[in-house]
N, C-alpha and C positions, 0 to 999 in steps of 0.2 A: 492645370486644366479643371474645372469643376465639371463633375458629370451628373445629370439629372436623369433619375430614371421614372420612365412613365410606362405605368401597365394598361393595355387597352384589354377590355373584356367586352365579350358580345358573343351573341349565338352564329351559329352556320351561315343563318339566313340573310346576315349582313356582312358577308365576304367581301363584295364590293365597296361598301363603306369603308370598312377596315383596311381595304387594299389602299383606297385613296386616301385615308388619314394617315397612313403609313407614309406614302410619299410626301402628303403635306409637311409632317415632322421632319423627315430628313430633307426637305428644302429648307424650313426654318433652322434647322442644325448647321446646315452651311453657313446661314446669317450670324448666327450665334457663336459659331467656331471662332472666329477673330477677336469675338470679345473674352474668350476664355473659356466658353461654356459647351460642352458637348451633349446634346439630347439624344437620351437611348432608350428605345421603345422596345416593349415586350409585347409580343401578342402570341396566343397560344400554337401558331403553326411553326414557331421557332423553336419549340421544345422537342426532344428527342422523345420516340415510341418507345425507347428502351424500358426495361423495367427499373421501378426505384422502389426503395423500402416503403413507402407510404403510399404508392400507387403514382400514376401520371399528375392526378389533381394536387397532390402534395406539392407535388414542383410549383404547380402555377400559384399555388399559395404562398409558397417562399417567395417567389418573385413579387407579389401583391405586398407582403410584408415588407420588403426591403425597397418599396417603390417610393418616389418623391411625390407623383403624380397619379392617381387613379382614375382612369376614364371608363365609362361604362355605356355601351351602347346597347338599346333595346329597340324592339319593334312589334310584332305580332305576339311575343310570348316572352317569358322570364324562365330560363331553364333552372335546373336544381344546382348545376355547378355555376352558372352565371349569379344564380342568388348567393351561392357559398363564397364568390369570391367578392362580392360586396359587402358580406357580413365581414369577411377576413379583414378588408381594407378598413371597414368602420371600427373594427374591433382594435387595429392597429392604431387607428387614429385615436381613440379613446384613452390609450395607454401610452402614446409618444407624440402627439399632436400632430403625426404625419400619418399617411399622404393627404396632400389636397383631393378632394374627392369631386369629379364631376360627372353627373347622371344625365345621359341624353335619352331621349324617347322620340323614335322617328314617326312622323304622322304623314298620313291618314294610316290607321291600321287597314290591312288588306285582307284579313281572316274574318272567317265566319266560324272557326272553331271554338267551342263554348271553352273547353279545357284550357286552351292557349290564354283567349280573353281573361278569364278567370284567374289566370297566374299574372296577367298584368295588373288586374284589381288588386289583387292579394300584396304585390312588390309596391304598389302606390300606397296600400295601406299603412305597409311598413314605412315607407318614407314618410310619411305625415306622423307618425308616432316618433321617428328620430328627428322629426323637423329637420329634415333635410329636402331640397327641393329639385325637382326635374327641371330640364331645360326641353322644348321641344323644337325639333329641326324637319325639315320637308325634304331637305336634298345635302349632298355634299357641301357644296357650296355655302349653305348655312350653316353647317356643321364648322367648316373651316374658319370661317369668320366668326363665329362666335368662340370659340377656342382659342381663336388667335389673339382676339381681343382679351381673353382671360390670361393668356401667357403673358401679354403687354401690360396688365395689371400687376400681375406677379412680378415681372421685370423691373416695374418703377416704383413698387415698394418692398424693396427688400429680400424679394426671394432668393436672386441669384447675389451671392455673397463673392464677387471677385472685386478685388481692391483695384485693380486696373480700370475695370469697366464703370464702379461706382464713382472712382474719383475723375472719370470723364463727365459722368454725369454731372456731378457736381461741381465741376470746375476747380479741383482742390488736389494737392498732392495724393497720391496713392497710401501714403502712410498715414494720413489723415482721416481716410475713409474706413479703415479698418475696425476700430472699435466705436462706430458711430452706430448710435440705436435709432431707428425710427418708429414712431407710432403715427399711425395713419388710419383715418376714417374713410373707408372708401363706400360710396353708394353704387349697388350694383342690382343684378336680377337675381339673388340669392342663391346662384347655383351652386357655390360650394361652401364647406364646411367652414366655421370661423376657427382658428387655430393661430398658434405662436410658431413663429420660423425662426430659429436662432437667434432669439433677443427682441426681435421687431414683432410688434404687435399690430395686427392686420383686422381690424374689424369690419365685416360685411354686413352692409344693412340692404335691406329691400327698399 
C-alpha cells in the first residue's frame, strides 16, 4: 500500500472549504484504495494542543516537510503562520524536489481591511519572485474540480508508483512496470512547481 501524504494549509476563515476539501479527499481515497494507494490528509485541526518542544507550529512544519503534496488555500488574507507553512514547503521542495505545491486563492475578496489586503499583495509578490503560480476558485465545486484534475495528471504521469496499478494502465505484467521510467511533457495551467518524482520527469508548461 502506497501512502501519499497531503498537507492542507489555510486560515480559519476558510474552515467550511477546508472541511469540504477533507470530505473530497477521503472520497477519492476510497477510489484509490483498491489501486493500492492511501491518501492521508493533514489539517491543523488534527494536531493536539499539547505542548511540544518547538511549539505547535513546529509540529505543523514537520508535517509539511514530510508531505508529498502541499495545498494552500487563501482568501482575504495570508497570515504569518500560513506564509510560514508555504515557505517551509517551498524550502523542502528546493532541497528534495517534493512536495508538489498547489496554491489556491478564493475570489472575490470580501474584506475592506487594508492590512489583510496588503498581506495578499505581499504574498502574491512573493509567488512571482519564486515563479510559482496561483489558481483562483470561486466555490468548493471549482476547487474540487481543479484539484481532482491535478490528481488525475499526477496519477497518469508516474507520481503513483504502484506496480499493479501501473501494469493495469499499460496492459503489461507488474514485474515489467516496476523499473520503467517515464518522461512526459504536460500542458497545464502552471499551478504546481516543476519537479522530478522517483525517476520520472514531469515538465509542466503554461
